[in-house]
C-alpha positions in Angstrom: 156.3 -64.3 74.5 152.9 -63.9 76.2 153.0 -60.1 75.5 153.8 -60.8 71.8 150.9 -63.2 71.6 148.5 -60.7 73.1 149.7 -58.1 70.5 149.1 -60.6 67.7 145.6 -61.3 68.9 144.9 -57.6 69.2 146.2 -57.0 65.7 144.2 -59.8 64.3 141.1 -58.5 66.0 141.4 -55.0 64.5 142.2 -56.4 61.1 139.1 -58.5 61.2 136.8 -55.7 62.6 138.0 -52.7 60.7 139.7 -53.6 57.4 136.5 -54.9 55.7 134.8 -51.6 56.7 137.6 -49.5 55.3 137.7 -51.5 52.1 133.9 -51.2 51.8 134.2 -47.4 52.3 136.9 -47.2 49.6 134.8 -49.3 47.2 131.7 -47.1 47.8 133.8 -43.9 47.3 135.2 -45.3 44.0 131.7 -46.3 42.8 130.3 -42.9 43.6 133.2 -41.1 41.9 133.0 -43.4 38.8 129.3 -43.8 38.3 127.4 -41.1 40.3 129.2 -37.8 41.2 132.6 -36.2 41.0 133.9 -32.8 41.6 135.5 -30.4 39.1 136.5 -26.8 38.5 135.4 -24.6 35.7 138.1 -23.4 33.3 137.6 -20.4 31.1 134.9 -17.7 30.6 132.5 -19.3 28.1 129.8 -19.8 30.8 130.0 -16.4 32.4 128.2 -14.9 34.2 126.5 -18.1 35.2 129.7 -20.0 36.0 133.0 -18.2 36.6 136.5 -19.4 36.0 137.7 -21.7 38.8 134.1 -22.2 40.2 133.8 -25.6 42.0 130.9 -27.8 40.7 129.7 -31.3 40.9 129.4 -33.6 37.8 126.4 -35.9 37.9 127.4 -38.9 35.8 124.9 -41.1 34.0 122.4 -38.3 34.1 119.6 -38.1 31.6 120.4 -34.9 29.7 117.5 -32.4 29.1 117.3 -29.1 27.4 118.7 -26.3 29.6 121.2 -28.6 31.4 124.8 -27.4 31.8 127.0 -30.3 30.8 130.7 -31.3 30.5 132.1 -33.2 27.6 135.4 -34.3 25.9 136.6 -31.2 24.0 139.2 -32.8 21.7 136.7 -35.4 20.5 134.2 -32.7 19.5 136.2 -29.6 18.5 139.0 -30.1 16.0 140.3 -26.6 16.7 140.5 -27.2 20.5 143.5 -25.6 22.0 144.5 -28.2 24.5 141.4 -28.0 26.8 140.4 -31.5 28.1 136.7 -30.6 28.7 134.2 -28.0 27.6 131.3 -26.8 29.8 128.3 -25.7 27.8 124.5 -25.5 28.0 122.3 -28.0 26.1 119.9 -26.2 23.8 118.8 -29.0 21.4 118.0 -32.7 21.9 117.9 -35.3 19.1 115.2 -34.4 16.5 115.0 -30.7 17.6 114.9 -27.9 15.1 116.8 -24.8 16.3 116.9 -21.2 14.8 117.8 -17.7 15.8 115.5 -15.1 14.4 115.0 -11.4 15.2 117.1 -11.7 18.3 115.2 -14.7 19.7 116.3 -18.3 20.1 113.7 -20.9 19.1 113.6 -24.7 19.6 110.8 -26.4 17.6 109.4 -22.9 17.0 109.0 -22.3 20.7 110.9 -19.3 22.2 113.6 -20.2 24.7 113.7 -18.5 28.1 117.2 -17.3 28.7 117.3 -15.6 32.1 121.0 -16.4 32.4 121.9 -14.0 29.5 122.0 -10.3 29.5 120.5 -8.4 26.6 123.9 -8.0 24.8 124.6 -11.7 24.9 121.1 -12.8 24.0 121.1 -10.7 20.8 124.5 -9.6 19.5 126.4 -12.3 21.3 124.2 -15.1 20.0 124.2 -13.6 16.5 128.1 -13.3 16.6 129.6 -14.1 13.2 126.6 -16.1 12.0 124.1 -13.3 11.3 120.4 -13.0 12.1 118.7 -15.2 11.2 120.5 -18.6 11.4 119.3 -22.1 11.8 120.8 -25.6 11.8 120.7 -25.8 8.0 122.8 -22.7 7.6 125.2 -23.4 10.4 125.8 -27.0 9.2 127.1 -25.8 5.9 130.2 -24.5 7.6 133.4 -26.5 6.8 134.4 -26.0 10.5 131.6 -28.4 11.6 132.7 -32.0 12.2 131.8 -34.2 9.3 129.0 -36.1 11.1 127.3 -32.8 11.8 127.4 -31.2 8.3 124.3 -30.7 6.1 121.7 -31.4 8.8 118.4 -29.6 9.5 117.6 -31.2 12.8 119.8 -32.5 15.7 120.8 -36.0 14.8 120.2 -39.1 17.0 122.4 -39.5 20.0 123.6 -35.9 19.7 123.1 -32.5 21.3 123.3 -28.8 20.3 125.1 -26.8 22.9 125.8 -23.1 23.5 127.9 -21.2 26.0 126.2 -18.6 28.1 128.9 -16.0 27.2 127.8 -16.2 23.6 130.1 -13.5 22.2 133.3 -15.5 23.2 132.1 -19.1 23.6 133.2 -21.8 21.2 130.2 -24.0 20.9 127.9 -25.9 18.5 127.7 -22.8 16.2 131.4 -23.5 15.5 132.0 -27.2 15.7 128.6 -28.9 15.4 126.8 -31.4 17.6 128.1 -33.2 20.7 127.6 -36.9 20.4 126.2 -38.7 23.5 129.3 -40.9 23.8 131.5 -37.9 24.5 129.3 -36.5 27.3 130.8 -36.8 30.8 127.8 -35.7 32.8 125.5 -32.9 34.0 127.0 -30.0 36.0 125.4 -29.1 39.3 126.3 -26.2 41.7 126.8 -27.5 45.3 124.5 -26.1 48.0 127.3 -24.2 49.7 128.5 -22.5 46.5 127.0 -19.8 44.3 124.0 -17.6 44.5 120.3 -18.6 44.4 120.2 -17.3 40.8 123.2 -19.4 39.8 121.6 -22.5 41.2 118.4 -21.7 39.5 120.2 -21.2 36.2 122.2 -24.4 36.4 120.5 -26.9 38.6 116.9 -26.1 37.7 117.2 -24.6 34.2 115.6 -27.7 32.7 112.4 -26.8 34.6 111.9 -23.4 32.9 113.5 -23.8 29.5 110.8 -22.3 27.3 109.2 -18.9 27.5 105.8 -19.1 29.1 
């Protein structure tokens, strides 16, 4: 009986000392996963060569989105022709109010040339031109019937929306095809973890917002 009593006291002690700590750790982990960071893997080739299929990345939730950021968003909510993919990973080119055009093989935002070190020459020119010709701008793109209705017949990026492109321009399904991505469908900013990827990859993902325009 005495031995049982000692065991009960020992059990009560450990419950009192460690269960709150464990619960707190679980709560903190849940909060970080829900509101701050989570991990994910890239699916597909639309961001090659910057991000390869099956690359592991972090998703920074609640991030303020800037030009040049690589982002993840709900694919079915944005692309009516989506073939079952849950999320798309693309690069933000235009913010609300921006004017975007492609002219003589160069991409411009508000008449300033965009630096695109993550693209090879083929993708920067023929890949970006794709089926849309050279030149194109938001006005010409938005006349397409494939654009979602809220995006059609626009000349600038609407409020609470973004214009996105894949780095593998010749194969990427992006805003040229389906229109703008509304803010409410954004799931976060993509970051390459410190142990994964080359220095160039981290520069072109984590720090692209810092060198978006040509100098």
